[in-house]
PDB file with SEQRES, HELIX, SHEET and CRYST1 records, atoms N, CA, C and O in Angstrom:
SEQRES   1 A   67  UNK UNK UNK UNK UNK UNK UNK UNK UNK UNK UNK UNK UNK          
SEQRES   2 A   67  UNK UNK UNK UNK UNK UNK UNK UNK UNK UNK UNK UNK UNK          
SEQRES   3 A   67  UNK UNK UNK UNK UNK UNK UNK UNK UNK UNK UNK UNK UNK          
SEQRES   4 A   67  UNK UNK UNK UNK UNK UNK UNK UNK UNK UNK UNK UNK UNK          
SEQRES   5 A   67  UNK UNK UNK UNK UNK UNK UNK UNK UNK UNK UNK UNK UNK          
SEQRES   6 A   67  UNK UNK                                                      
HELIX    1 AA1 UNK A   14  UNK A   24  1                                  11    
HELIX    2 AA2 UNK A   27  UNK A   29  5                                   3    
HELIX    3 AA3 UNK A   51  UNK A   59  1                                   9    
CRYST1    1.000    1.000    1.000  90.00  90.00  90.00 P 1           1          
ATOM      1  N   UNK A   1       0.809  -1.134  -0.019  1.00  0.00           N  
ATOM      2  CA  UNK A   1       0.083  -0.009   0.031  1.00  0.00           C  
ATOM      3  C   UNK A   1       0.918   1.311  -0.006  1.00  0.00           C  
ATOM      4  O   UNK A   1       1.900   1.468   0.719  1.00  0.00           O  
ATOM      5  N   UNK A   2       0.509   2.175  -0.819  1.00  0.00           N  
ATOM      6  CA  UNK A   2       1.342   3.323  -0.924  1.00  0.00           C  
ATOM      7  C   UNK A   2       0.369   4.613  -0.797  1.00  0.00           C  
ATOM      8  O   UNK A   2      -0.790   4.530  -1.202  1.00  0.00           O  
ATOM      9  N   UNK A   3       0.818   5.689  -0.281  1.00  0.00           N  
ATOM     10  CA  UNK A   3       0.098   6.913  -0.111  1.00  0.00           C  
ATOM     11  C   UNK A   3       0.822   8.044  -0.865  1.00  0.00           C  
ATOM     12  O   UNK A   3       1.986   8.375  -0.640  1.00  0.00           O  
ATOM     13  N   UNK A   4       0.060   8.568  -1.731  1.00  0.00           N  
ATOM     14  CA  UNK A   4       0.702   9.735  -2.641  1.00  0.00           C  
ATOM     15  C   UNK A   4      -0.110  10.986  -2.227  1.00  0.00           C  
ATOM     16  O   UNK A   4      -1.340  10.960  -2.213  1.00  0.00           O  
ATOM     17  N   UNK A   5       0.646  12.139  -1.872  1.00  0.00           N  
ATOM     18  CA  UNK A   5      -0.057  13.328  -1.652  1.00  0.00           C  
ATOM     19  C   UNK A   5       0.132  14.216  -2.849  1.00  0.00           C  
ATOM     20  O   UNK A   5       1.273  14.301  -3.304  1.00  0.00           O  
ATOM     21  N   UNK A   6      -0.776  14.842  -3.379  1.00  0.00           N  
ATOM     22  CA  UNK A   6      -0.760  15.700  -4.516  1.00  0.00           C  
ATOM     23  C   UNK A   6      -0.631  17.121  -4.128  1.00  0.00           C  
ATOM     24  O   UNK A   6      -1.136  17.465  -3.059  1.00  0.00           O  
ATOM     25  N   UNK A   7      -0.009  18.001  -4.872  1.00  0.00           N  
ATOM     26  CA  UNK A   7      -0.155  19.395  -4.758  1.00  0.00           C  
ATOM     27  C   UNK A   7      -1.614  19.934  -4.927  1.00  0.00           C  
ATOM     28  O   UNK A   7      -2.359  19.289  -5.664  1.00  0.00           O  
ATOM     29  N   UNK A   8      -2.030  20.917  -4.388  1.00  0.00           N  
ATOM     30  CA  UNK A   8      -3.477  21.396  -4.513  1.00  0.00           C  
ATOM     31  C   UNK A   8      -3.928  21.517  -5.977  1.00  0.00           C  
ATOM     32  O   UNK A   8      -5.078  21.203  -6.282  1.00  0.00           O  
ATOM     33  N   UNK A   9      -3.045  21.969  -6.897  1.00  0.00           N  
ATOM     34  CA  UNK A   9      -3.555  22.142  -8.251  1.00  0.00           C  
ATOM     35  C   UNK A   9      -3.366  21.000  -9.245  1.00  0.00           C  
ATOM     36  O   UNK A   9      -3.781  21.031 -10.404  1.00  0.00           O  
ATOM     37  N   UNK A  10      -2.669  19.939  -8.657  1.00  0.00           N  
ATOM     38  CA  UNK A  10      -2.469  18.720  -9.409  1.00  0.00           C  
ATOM     39  C   UNK A  10      -3.613  17.813  -9.571  1.00  0.00           C  
ATOM     40  O   UNK A  10      -4.446  17.739  -8.667  1.00  0.00           O  
ATOM     41  N   UNK A  11      -3.729  17.102 -10.666  1.00  0.00           N  
ATOM     42  CA  UNK A  11      -4.684  16.081 -10.847  1.00  0.00           C  
ATOM     43  C   UNK A  11      -4.021  14.657 -11.092  1.00  0.00           C  
ATOM     44  O   UNK A  11      -2.910  14.514 -11.602  1.00  0.00           O  
ATOM     45  N   UNK A  12      -4.801  13.675 -10.687  1.00  0.00           N  
ATOM     46  CA  UNK A  12      -4.304  12.304 -11.027  1.00  0.00           C  
ATOM     47  C   UNK A  12      -5.370  11.420 -11.149  1.00  0.00           C  
ATOM     48  O   UNK A  12      -6.272  11.425 -10.311  1.00  0.00           O  
ATOM     49  N   UNK A  13      -5.368  10.606 -12.168  1.00  0.00           N  
ATOM     50  CA  UNK A  13      -6.337   9.531 -12.447  1.00  0.00           C  
ATOM     51  C   UNK A  13      -5.750   8.204 -12.100  1.00  0.00           C  
ATOM     52  O   UNK A  13      -4.526   8.124 -12.005  1.00  0.00           O  
ATOM     53  N   UNK A  14      -6.478   7.184 -11.906  1.00  0.00           N  
ATOM     54  CA  UNK A  14      -5.968   5.858 -11.623  1.00  0.00           C  
ATOM     55  C   UNK A  14      -5.340   5.313 -12.911  1.00  0.00           C  
ATOM     56  O   UNK A  14      -4.427   4.489 -12.858  1.00  0.00           O  
ATOM     57  N   UNK A  15      -5.758   5.707 -13.893  1.00  0.00           N  
ATOM     58  CA  UNK A  15      -5.132   5.176 -15.289  1.00  0.00           C  
ATOM     59  C   UNK A  15      -3.719   5.864 -15.383  1.00  0.00           C  
ATOM     60  O   UNK A  15      -2.793   5.190 -15.836  1.00  0.00           O  
ATOM     61  N   UNK A  16      -3.502   7.092 -15.006  1.00  0.00           N  
ATOM     62  CA  UNK A  16      -2.252   7.847 -14.937  1.00  0.00           C  
ATOM     63  C   UNK A  16      -1.340   7.041 -13.939  1.00  0.00           C  
ATOM     64  O   UNK A  16      -0.212   6.712 -14.307  1.00  0.00           O  
ATOM     65  N   UNK A  17      -1.775   6.733 -12.754  1.00  0.00           N  
ATOM     66  CA  UNK A  17      -1.019   5.943 -11.807  1.00  0.00           C  
ATOM     67  C   UNK A  17      -0.597   4.603 -12.274  1.00  0.00           C  
ATOM     68  O   UNK A  17       0.546   4.174 -12.116  1.00  0.00           O  
ATOM     69  N   UNK A  18      -1.561   3.954 -12.857  1.00  0.00           N  
ATOM     70  CA  UNK A  18      -1.215   2.517 -13.358  1.00  0.00           C  
ATOM     71  C   UNK A  18      -0.220   2.684 -14.442  1.00  0.00           C  
ATOM     72  O   UNK A  18       0.723   1.894 -14.384  1.00  0.00           O  
ATOM     73  N   UNK A  19      -0.218   3.559 -15.445  1.00  0.00           N  
ATOM     74  CA  UNK A  19       0.614   3.724 -16.494  1.00  0.00           C  
ATOM     75  C   UNK A  19       2.008   4.083 -15.889  1.00  0.00           C  
ATOM     76  O   UNK A  19       3.027   3.616 -16.399  1.00  0.00           O  
ATOM     77  N   UNK A  20       2.052   4.800 -14.948  1.00  0.00           N  
ATOM     78  CA  UNK A  20       3.333   5.104 -14.280  1.00  0.00           C  
ATOM     79  C   UNK A  20       4.050   3.849 -13.700  1.00  0.00           C  
ATOM     80  O   UNK A  20       5.241   3.620 -13.910  1.00  0.00           O  
ATOM     81  N   UNK A  21       3.269   3.087 -12.984  1.00  0.00           N  
ATOM     82  CA  UNK A  21       3.721   1.789 -12.456  1.00  0.00           C  
ATOM     83  C   UNK A  21       4.123   0.869 -13.590  1.00  0.00           C  
ATOM     84  O   UNK A  21       5.127   0.165 -13.486  1.00  0.00           O  
ATOM     85  N   UNK A  22       3.384   0.862 -14.637  1.00  0.00           N  
ATOM     86  CA  UNK A  22       3.803   0.029 -15.709  1.00  0.00           C  
ATOM     87  C   UNK A  22       5.209   0.248 -16.191  1.00  0.00           C  
ATOM     88  O   UNK A  22       5.956  -0.689 -16.474  1.00  0.00           O  
ATOM     89  N   UNK A  23       5.581   1.648 -16.283  1.00  0.00           N  
ATOM     90  CA  UNK A  23       6.903   2.044 -16.706  1.00  0.00           C  
ATOM     91  C   UNK A  23       7.957   1.689 -15.635  1.00  0.00           C  
ATOM     92  O   UNK A  23       9.114   1.457 -15.987  1.00  0.00           O  
ATOM     93  N   UNK A  24       7.585   1.640 -14.313  1.00  0.00           N  
ATOM     94  CA  UNK A  24       8.538   1.701 -13.253  1.00  0.00           C  
ATOM     95  C   UNK A  24       8.720   0.310 -12.652  1.00  0.00           C  
ATOM     96  O   UNK A  24       9.771   0.039 -12.070  1.00  0.00           O  
ATOM     97  N   UNK A  25       7.710  -0.601 -12.775  1.00  0.00           N  
ATOM     98  CA  UNK A  25       7.636  -1.827 -11.952  1.00  0.00           C  
ATOM     99  C   UNK A  25       7.539  -3.178 -12.867  1.00  0.00           C  
ATOM    100  O   UNK A  25       7.049  -3.122 -13.995  1.00  0.00           O  
ATOM    101  N   UNK A  26       7.986  -4.270 -12.367  1.00  0.00           N  
ATOM    102  CA  UNK A  26       7.790  -5.446 -13.110  1.00  0.00           C  
ATOM    103  C   UNK A  26       6.272  -5.825 -13.174  1.00  0.00           C  
ATOM    104  O   UNK A  26       5.513  -5.383 -12.312  1.00  0.00           O  
ATOM    105  N   UNK A  27       5.849  -6.575 -14.103  1.00  0.00           N  
ATOM    106  CA  UNK A  27       4.453  -6.932 -14.352  1.00  0.00           C  
ATOM    107  C   UNK A  27       3.813  -7.434 -13.188  1.00  0.00           C  
ATOM    108  O   UNK A  27       2.690  -7.015 -12.906  1.00  0.00           O  
ATOM    109  N   UNK A  28       4.449  -8.380 -12.390  1.00  0.00           N  
ATOM    110  CA  UNK A  28       3.921  -8.995 -11.320  1.00  0.00           C  
ATOM    111  C   UNK A  28       3.709  -8.143 -10.068  1.00  0.00           C  
ATOM    112  O   UNK A  28       2.991  -8.447  -9.116  1.00  0.00           O  
ATOM    113  N   UNK A  29       4.428  -7.046 -10.204  1.00  0.00           N  
ATOM    114  CA  UNK A  29       4.189  -5.978  -9.067  1.00  0.00           C  
ATOM    115  C   UNK A  29       3.157  -4.928  -9.192  1.00  0.00           C  
ATOM    116  O   UNK A  29       2.847  -4.148  -8.291  1.00  0.00           O  
ATOM    117  N   UNK A  30       2.592  -4.972 -10.514  1.00  0.00           N  
ATOM    118  CA  UNK A  30       1.621  -3.895 -10.809  1.00  0.00           C  
ATOM    119  C   UNK A  30       0.329  -4.094  -9.852  1.00  0.00           C  
ATOM    120  O   UNK A  30      -0.160  -5.196  -9.604  1.00  0.00           O  
ATOM    121  N   UNK A  31      -0.117  -2.943  -9.386  1.00  0.00           N  
ATOM    122  CA  UNK A  31      -1.403  -2.969  -8.658  1.00  0.00           C  
ATOM    123  C   UNK A  31      -2.518  -3.534  -9.411  1.00  0.00           C  
ATOM    124  O   UNK A  31      -2.652  -3.272 -10.607  1.00  0.00           O  
ATOM    125  N   UNK A  32      -3.351  -4.319  -8.760  1.00  0.00           N  
ATOM    126  CA  UNK A  32      -4.576  -4.847  -9.450  1.00  0.00           C  
ATOM    127  C   UNK A  32      -5.732  -3.771  -9.482  1.00  0.00           C  
ATOM    128  O   UNK A  32      -6.559  -3.766 -10.394  1.00  0.00           O  
ATOM    129  N   UNK A  33      -5.753  -2.887  -8.478  1.00  0.00           N  
ATOM    130  CA  UNK A  33      -6.683  -1.913  -8.571  1.00  0.00           C  
ATOM    131  C   UNK A  33      -6.125  -0.549  -7.725  1.00  0.00           C  
ATOM    132  O   UNK A  33      -5.265  -0.620  -6.846  1.00  0.00           O  
ATOM    133  N   UNK A  34      -6.638   0.428  -8.066  1.00  0.00           N  
ATOM    134  CA  UNK A  34      -6.191   1.684  -7.456  1.00  0.00           C  
ATOM    135  C   UNK A  34      -7.558   2.424  -6.943  1.00  0.00           C  
ATOM    136  O   UNK A  34      -8.527   2.590  -7.683  1.00  0.00           O  
ATOM    137  N   UNK A  35      -7.511   2.813  -5.687  1.00  0.00           N  
ATOM    138  CA  UNK A  35      -8.611   3.668  -5.138  1.00  0.00           C  
ATOM    139  C   UNK A  35      -8.015   4.941  -4.796  1.00  0.00           C  
ATOM    140  O   UNK A  35      -6.970   4.970  -4.145  1.00  0.00           O  
ATOM    141  N   UNK A  36      -8.618   6.036  -5.200  1.00  0.00           N  
ATOM    142  CA  UNK A  36      -8.185   7.350  -4.910  1.00  0.00           C  
ATOM    143  C   UNK A  36      -9.138   7.928  -3.743  1.00  0.00           C  
ATOM    144  O   UNK A  36     -10.346   7.694  -3.793  1.00  0.00           O  
ATOM    145  N   UNK A  37      -8.637   8.612  -2.795  1.00  0.00           N  
ATOM    146  CA  UNK A  37      -9.409   8.988  -1.764  1.00  0.00           C  
ATOM    147  C   UNK A  37      -9.085  10.539  -1.338  1.00  0.00           C  
ATOM    148  O   UNK A  37      -7.934  10.975  -1.329  1.00  0.00           O  
ATOM    149  N   UNK A  38     -10.131  11.249  -1.019  1.00  0.00           N  
ATOM    150  CA  UNK A  38      -9.980  12.707  -0.594  1.00  0.00           C  
ATOM    151  C   UNK A  38      -9.514  12.706   0.906  1.00  0.00           C  
ATOM    152  O   UNK A  38      -8.898  13.672   1.357  1.00  0.00           O  
ATOM    153  N   UNK A  39      -9.808  11.635   1.653  1.00  0.00           N  
ATOM    154  CA  UNK A  39      -9.430  11.770   3.043  1.00  0.00           C  
ATOM    155  C   UNK A  39      -8.084  11.093   3.322  1.00  0.00           C  
ATOM    156  O   UNK A  39      -7.506  10.363   2.516  1.00  0.00           O  
ATOM    157  N   UNK A  40      -7.643  11.413   4.555  1.00  0.00           N  
ATOM    158  CA  UNK A  40      -6.381  10.723   4.998  1.00  0.00           C  
ATOM    159  C   UNK A  40      -6.615   9.296   5.421  1.00  0.00           C  
ATOM    160  O   UNK A  40      -7.748   8.967   5.772  1.00  0.00           O  
ATOM    161  N   UNK A  41      -5.614   8.411   5.412  1.00  0.00           N  
ATOM    162  CA  UNK A  41      -5.720   6.987   5.781  1.00  0.00           C  
ATOM    163  C   UNK A  41      -5.909   6.996   7.298  1.00  0.00           C  
ATOM    164  O   UNK A  41      -5.391   7.887   7.971  1.00  0.00           O  
ATOM    165  N   UNK A  42      -6.656   6.004   7.860  1.00  0.00           N  
ATOM    166  CA  UNK A  42      -6.852   5.897   9.307  1.00  0.00           C  
ATOM    167  C   UNK A  42      -5.492   5.482   9.942  1.00  0.00           C  
ATOM    168  O   UNK A  42      -4.825   4.551   9.490  1.00  0.00           O  
ATOM    169  N   UNK A  43      -5.112   6.250  11.044  1.00  0.00           N  
ATOM    170  CA  UNK A  43      -3.792   5.935  11.670  1.00  0.00           C  
ATOM    171  C   UNK A  43      -4.094   5.809  13.149  1.00  0.00           C  
ATOM    172  O   UNK A  43      -5.115   6.267  13.662  1.00  0.00           O  
ATOM    173  N   UNK A  44      -3.084   5.120  13.840  1.00  0.00           N  
ATOM    174  CA  UNK A  44      -3.103   4.939  15.267  1.00  0.00           C  
ATOM    175  C   UNK A  44      -2.439   6.145  15.934  1.00  0.00           C  
ATOM    176  O   UNK A  44      -2.134   7.115  15.240  1.00  0.00           O  
ATOM    177  N   UNK A  45      -2.210   6.128  17.202  1.00  0.00           N  
ATOM    178  CA  UNK A  45      -1.617   7.309  17.923  1.00  0.00           C  
ATOM    179  C   UNK A  45      -0.132   7.360  17.510  1.00  0.00           C  
ATOM    180  O   UNK A  45       0.424   8.458  17.525  1.00  0.00           O  
ATOM    181  N   UNK A  46       0.524   6.304  17.158  1.00  0.00           N  
ATOM    182  CA  UNK A  46       1.929   6.386  16.779  1.00  0.00           C  
ATOM    183  C   UNK A  46       2.115   6.758  15.298  1.00  0.00           C  
ATOM    184  O   UNK A  46       3.229   6.806  14.774  1.00  0.00           O  
ATOM    185  N   UNK A  47       0.950   7.024  14.642  1.00  0.00           N  
ATOM    186  CA  UNK A  47       1.057   7.506  13.198  1.00  0.00           C  
ATOM    187  C   UNK A  47       1.106   6.321  12.093  1.00  0.00           C  
ATOM    188  O   UNK A  47       1.216   6.541  10.887  1.00  0.00           O  
ATOM    189  N   UNK A  48       1.018   5.175  12.611  1.00  0.00           N  
ATOM    190  CA  UNK A  48       1.080   4.070  11.639  1.00  0.00           C  
ATOM    191  C   UNK A  48      -0.377   3.785  11.072  1.00  0.00           C  
ATOM    192  O   UNK A  48      -1.376   3.846  11.789  1.00  0.00           O  
ATOM    193  N   UNK A  49      -0.407   3.484   9.783  1.00  0.00           N  
ATOM    194  CA  UNK A  49      -1.668   3.194   9.120  1.00  0.00           C  
ATOM    195  C   UNK A  49      -2.355   1.948   9.616  1.00  0.00           C  
ATOM    196  O   UNK A  49      -1.707   0.909   9.748  1.00  0.00           O  
ATOM    197  N   UNK A  50      -3.641   2.010   9.897  1.00  0.00           N  
ATOM    198  CA  UNK A  50      -4.353   1.046  10.493  1.00  0.00           C  
ATOM    199  C   UNK A  50      -4.968   0.023   9.248  1.00  0.00           C  
ATOM    200  O   UNK A  50      -6.079   0.155   8.737  1.00  0.00           O  
ATOM    201  N   UNK A  51      -4.076  -0.904   8.940  1.00  0.00           N  
ATOM    202  CA  UNK A  51      -4.465  -1.700   7.828  1.00  0.00           C  
ATOM    203  C   UNK A  51      -5.638  -2.669   8.014  1.00  0.00           C  
ATOM    204  O   UNK A  51      -6.310  -3.079   7.068  1.00  0.00           O  
ATOM    205  N   UNK A  52      -5.810  -2.958   9.100  1.00  0.00           N  
ATOM    206  CA  UNK A  52      -7.036  -3.918   9.537  1.00  0.00           C  
ATOM    207  C   UNK A  52      -8.270  -3.116   9.242  1.00  0.00           C  
ATOM    208  O   UNK A  52      -9.191  -3.705   8.677  1.00  0.00           O  
ATOM    209  N   UNK A  53      -8.410  -1.837   9.553  1.00  0.00           N  
ATOM    210  CA  UNK A  53      -9.576  -1.155   9.225  1.00  0.00           C  
ATOM    211  C   UNK A  53      -9.764  -0.965   7.721  1.00  0.00           C  
ATOM    212  O   UNK A  53     -10.901  -1.017   7.250  1.00  0.00           O  
ATOM    213  N   UNK A  54      -8.625  -0.734   6.895  1.00  0.00           N  
ATOM    214  CA  UNK A  54      -8.715  -0.732   5.515  1.00  0.00           C  
ATOM    215  C   UNK A  54      -9.084  -2.058   4.890  1.00  0.00           C  
ATOM    216  O   UNK A  54      -9.615  -2.091   3.780  1.00  0.00           O  
ATOM    217  N   UNK A  55      -8.819  -3.127   5.565  1.00  0.00           N  
ATOM    218  CA  UNK A  55      -9.148  -4.468   5.031  1.00  0.00           C  
ATOM    219  C   UNK A  55     -10.524  -4.748   5.217  1.00  0.00           C  
ATOM    220  O   UNK A  55     -11.140  -5.428   4.397  1.00  0.00           O  
ATOM    221  N   UNK A  56     -11.083  -4.249   6.290  1.00  0.00           N  
ATOM    222  CA  UNK A  56     -12.601  -4.462   6.757  1.00  0.00           C  
ATOM    223  C   UNK A  56     -13.475  -3.901   5.743  1.00  0.00           C  
ATOM    224  O   UNK A  56     -14.515  -4.481   5.430  1.00  0.00           O  
ATOM    225  N   UNK A  57     -13.102  -2.763   5.189  1.00  0.00           N  
ATOM    226  CA  UNK A  57     -13.872  -2.004   4.266  1.00  0.00           C  
ATOM    227  C   UNK A  57     -13.943  -2.933   2.879  1.00  0.00           C  
ATOM    228  O   UNK A  57     -14.964  -3.018   2.197  1.00  0.00           O  
ATOM    229  N   UNK A  58     -12.792  -3.559   2.601  1.00  0.00           N  
ATOM    230  CA  UNK A  58     -12.839  -4.389   1.352  1.00  0.00           C  
ATOM    231  C   UNK A  58     -13.530  -5.774   1.593  1.00  0.00           C  
ATOM    232  O   UNK A  58     -14.279  -6.239   0.734  1.00  0.00           O  
ATOM    233  N   UNK A  59     -13.282  -6.408   2.728  1.00  0.00           N  
ATOM    234  CA  UNK A  59     -13.812  -7.779   2.864  1.00  0.00           C  
ATOM    235  C   UNK A  59     -15.270  -7.854   3.259  1.00  0.00           C  
ATOM    236  O   UNK A  59     -15.794  -8.961   3.377  1.00  0.00           O  
ATOM    237  N   UNK A  60     -15.996  -6.681   3.484  1.00  0.00           N  
ATOM    238  CA  UNK A  60     -17.375  -6.817   3.774  1.00  0.00           C  
ATOM    239  C   UNK A  60     -18.184  -7.187   2.569  1.00  0.00           C  
ATOM    240  O   UNK A  60     -19.306  -7.684   2.675  1.00  0.00           O  
ATOM    241  N   UNK A  61     -17.567  -6.925   1.354  1.00  0.00           N  
ATOM    242  CA  UNK A  61     -18.247  -7.239   0.099  1.00  0.00           C  
ATOM    243  C   UNK A  61     -17.974  -8.715  -0.357  1.00  0.00           C  
ATOM    244  O   UNK A  61     -18.567  -9.175  -1.333  1.00  0.00           O  
ATOM    245  N   UNK A  62     -17.131  -9.400   0.314  1.00  0.00           N  
ATOM    246  CA  UNK A  62     -16.661 -10.782  -0.031  1.00  0.00           C  
ATOM    247  C   UNK A  62     -17.287 -11.767   0.852  1.00  0.00           C  
ATOM    248  O   UNK A  62     -17.647 -11.467   1.991  1.00  0.00           O  
ATOM    249  N   UNK A  63     -17.426 -12.952   0.346  1.00  0.00           N  
ATOM    250  CA  UNK A  63     -18.015 -14.134   1.134  1.00  0.00           C  
ATOM    251  C   UNK A  63     -16.883 -14.485   2.138  1.00  0.00           C  
ATOM    252  O   UNK A  63     -17.263 -14.764   3.275  1.00  0.00           O  
ATOM    253  N   UNK A  64     -15.670 -14.512   1.910  1.00  0.00           N  
ATOM    254  CA  UNK A  64     -14.596 -14.984   2.716  1.00  0.00           C  
ATOM    255  C   UNK A  64     -13.586 -13.993   2.963  1.00  0.00           C  
ATOM    256  O   UNK A  64     -13.190 -13.319   2.012  1.00  0.00           O  
ATOM    257  N   UNK A  65     -13.065 -13.796   4.242  1.00  0.00           N  
ATOM    258  CA  UNK A  65     -12.019 -12.763   4.443  1.00  0.00           C  
ATOM    259  C   UNK A  65     -10.789 -13.435   4.787  1.00  0.00           C  
ATOM    260  O   UNK A  65     -10.780 -14.507   5.391  1.00  0.00           O  
ATOM    261  N   UNK A  66      -9.671 -12.776   4.383  1.00  0.00           N  
ATOM    262  CA  UNK A  66      -8.405 -13.197   4.553  1.00  0.00           C  
ATOM    263  C   UNK A  66      -7.622 -12.015   5.392  1.00  0.00           C  
ATOM    264  O   UNK A  66      -7.681 -10.824   5.091  1.00  0.00           O  
ATOM    265  N   UNK A  67      -6.924 -12.523   6.430  1.00  0.00           N  
ATOM    266  CA  UNK A  67      -6.250 -11.388   7.324  1.00  0.00           C  
ATOM    267  C   UNK A  67      -4.983 -10.953   6.775  1.00  0.00           C  
ATOM    268  O   UNK A  67      -4.331 -10.079   7.345  1.00  0.00           O  
TER     269      UNK A  67                                                      
END                                                                             
């Protein structure tokens, strides 16, 4: 998971980001999907990203969850 912060006047689409990754990464490392968000990622008091809460949002739509 990576977090990119854009300048206020900059724009970025998921297609632009995947095209950049294609130029920079091996095929097996390419992201399967990209989600752009206006809000910050949830963090704990130490400033680490709460990956479990991010996973919960994804796995609620699935029949089976993986931790």
